[in-house]
Residue, then its C-alpha position, 0 to 999 in steps of 0.5 A: m575304077r576297074p584297072l586296065f590290066v592288058v592292052p592288046f597289040a591289036l589296039a595299036s593304031s598304025s596299020a603298018f604293023a597289022a601283019n606282024p604276028l606278035a601279040v604284045q600286052l602291057v600288064a601289072d603285078t598290082t591292081a593300083v598304084v600306091p604312092g611311094e610303093p614300087f611295083t612291076l610292069g610286064l611286056r607279055l609277048q605271045h608268039p604264034a607257033g614257029w615264030h620267035t623274038y630275041w633275048k637281050h643279046p640275040g646272038a648271031v642274028g636278030l635284034a633284041t626287044t627294046v622299050k622307051w617309056e612315056l611315064p607319069p611325072n616323077f616315075r622312073a623305070g628300071e632295066i628289063q628283067w629278062p627270063a632265061p633265053r632258048v635256042v631259036t633258029m632263023a635261016g639256019h642260024q642258031a640265035q638266042g630268044y623266045e618262043g611261045e609266051v614270055l614276060l619281060m618284067i620292068p620294075m617301076t623303081t621310083v614311085p612318087a610319094t604324092i600323086s594328085a591324079k586319080e589314075a596313072t597311064f603308062t605307055a611303052r613304045v616297043s620295038w622288036m624283031c619277030c621271025g619265023t619263015t620271014c622276019e617282021p620288024a616293028a618299031d615304036v609300037p605304043v602299048s598303054l596301061t592305066l591303073p587307078v591311084a589308091d591307098a592300097a592295092a592287091p596283087a594282080n597277074a600273080e601266077l604269070f609274074a611268079k612263073f617268069r620271075a622264077l625263070v630270070p637267071q640268078t648268080d649262085s656262089a655254089w657254082k664255081t666258074s673260070v674262063r680263059r682264052d685259047g686263040d679263037i676259042v674260049l674255054l669255060t669251066v664250071k664246077p657244080p656244087s655236087p656231082s651230076g648223076a644223069a649226063p646233063e645237057i649244057r649250053f652257054f648263052t652269050g650276054d655281050g656277043q663274045i661267043d658265036s651262038d651259031s657255032p657248036q659248043k663242045f662239052e666234056t666232063s672232067k674226072t673231077g666232075d667239072f663241066r668244060l665248054s669250048l666256045v667259039k669267039s664271035e668275030f663281031g664281039p668285043a675284042a678284049a673283054p675282061s670277063l665273060p657275062g652270060v647264062f649257063a644252062i644245065s638240063a638233067g633229069g627233066e629239069t633245067h637250071w639257068i645260072a647267071i655268070d660273069p667270070r673274069y678271064s685268067g690273067c685279067a686284073a681285078r676291077 
């Protein structure tokens, strides 16, 4: 049986979403479900020019994309693996999200060792906020994918998954970070593993809303080569978080690196 690798949003039956500009597909990194072997599904979001959706924390405006699963018996899904965000703008406000094409990857962390059915159908009920000149919300839109059950499988959509797996920010112990509060300002210091040549562009993306994504981020390089960011606290963020989760992006020489960080504030006891 030929697997159904993609199911376009246009197949969703609800006419309430007919005008929504976002195209949504459910794809897999495998041609078949092999009992007992984990695999990954992906929500492929394709935005028309001038439109965007939002990262796991949208920042100052917007709503993150969410998914509720309807899975075959005894399957379990993991958390969304989010590629690095970009700065997106809505109504003049800077937020955190995606433009163009993005793949939100979700591992099937539990696959039963025995599957009696000949095929497995996975349904994601997806909610999102897609914004351009206006914002077009969608809620619980069903997108489905059916795969055969087999003793062996081959990779599928390998180029697509490889591209976006490489964009998921990872921690890197070679980059040292520290953070402290100074009133309404958060001072983040990042020590790179080696001195930077060309003057870089720096951006911090807040993972929990502590930082106001719409406020300017003041950046300077110290005499020792450390990067120092002055970040404005959000009035809507957590008041007394012990650490600063998020993504530190550095662009230089035509390349951008995204590093997941979560430094503890100075003076906070270790957990």
